[in-house]
N, C-alpha and C positions, 0 to 999 in steps of 0.2 A: 400534503407536504410531509417532511420528515422533522422528528424532534430534535431541538436543541440538546446536545452533549456537550459539555466541557466548552460551551460559549459559541458553537457551530452547528450547522444544520446543512444536510444535504439538500439540494434542489435539482429538480429535473427540468431541463428546457426542452428536450425532444426525447425520442426512444433511444438515440445514441449519445445523447449530451447530459453531462451533470457537471454541477459545480458546488460550491459551499458559499454559505452566507455567515457572516458574524451577528451577533445579537442587535446590531444596528441596521441589519438588513443589507450591509455591503457585501457585494460580490467579491470573493477572493480567488486568485488563481486562474481566473477565466471559466468557461464552460466547456472545456475539452475532454473532461474525464469520462471514462466508461463505467457503467454500472454491471459488474459481472460476478459479485459476489455477496457474501452476506452483510447486512447492514451493519453486524458488529465490527467488520473490518473498517468501515468508513467512518470512524470517530477519530476526534484529535485526541491524543493521549501523550503527555509529555511534550506538547508544542508539535507534534509530527501526526499526520494522518496518511494512511494507504490510499494510493489511488492507482487506478487503470488508466494508462494512456492509449491502450488498444486492448484487444480481448486476452492477450497473453503476457502483457507487460505490465507488472505490479512494481510499484516504488513508493516513494513518501514525499509529501510536501510539508513546509512549516506553515505558521499560522499567517503568512504573508501571501501564501500560494506558490512560493518557489520550490521547485523540485530540489530537494536536498539528497536525496539519494535515488540514483538513476533507476527508472523501471526497467528491470531485467529478471525478474523473478515471476514464477508462475501465481503465487500467493503469499500472503503474509499476515501477521497479526499486530495488533496495536503494541506500541512499546510499553514495557512496565519495568520499573528500576532500571531504565536505561538500555534495555535489551528487548530485541524484537525477534520472533522466529519466522523464518522464510522458507519457501519451498522453491526449488530451484526451476529455471525455465531456460534451457540452454546457457546456463552460467558457466563462462570459462573456468571462473575461479574455483567452481564447484565441481569441475570436470565432468558435467552432464549436458547431453544433447537431447533432452526428451521434453515434452509438454505435460507431464503429469509425474506428480511425486510417487504415486503408486508404481509408476512404469520404472522409473530410474532409482526411486528411492533416496535421493538427496536432500536432506534439509540442513539448515544452519541457523546459528544464532548470529545476530549482528548488532553493533552499536549504533548510536545515533548519528554517526558520519558514515555508516555504511560498511565499516569493517568487520571482517569475519572473526568473531570470537571463538567459536567451536562449530565444527562440521561433523556430521556423522552419516552412517549409511543404515538404513533399515535392512534387516535380514530377509 
C-alpha cells in the first residue's frame, strides 16, 4: 500500500485503476484514476489532490473526491499557498497543442479554482 499523507492514501485496485481512502478506510472519488506519475503528485495539499483520468489528462479533486479542476493538463504539482504549477496538454488557454512541456514549453500557475495566475514560456 501507500502511506497516508495529510489524512489520505492512494490505493491500487488494478494495473489501471487507483483511488484514495481516508483514515477511516473510506473510498473517496471512486477508483477510476490512473497512476502515471510521481507519488509526490498524488497527495492532498490544501484540500486538493492531483489526479489523472487518463494518461495525459491531469486535474485536481477535493477531499470528497469531486473533480474541482478539470483534467486538461499534462502534469501538475501539489498546491502551496493557494497556487499550483501545471504543464500544458493541448490547453486552449495556454495556446498549446502538444503532449510534453519540453516540446511546447508552456507552464502556468493556477489558483484553487483553476484560474490562471501567471503563464510563461521556456526559451
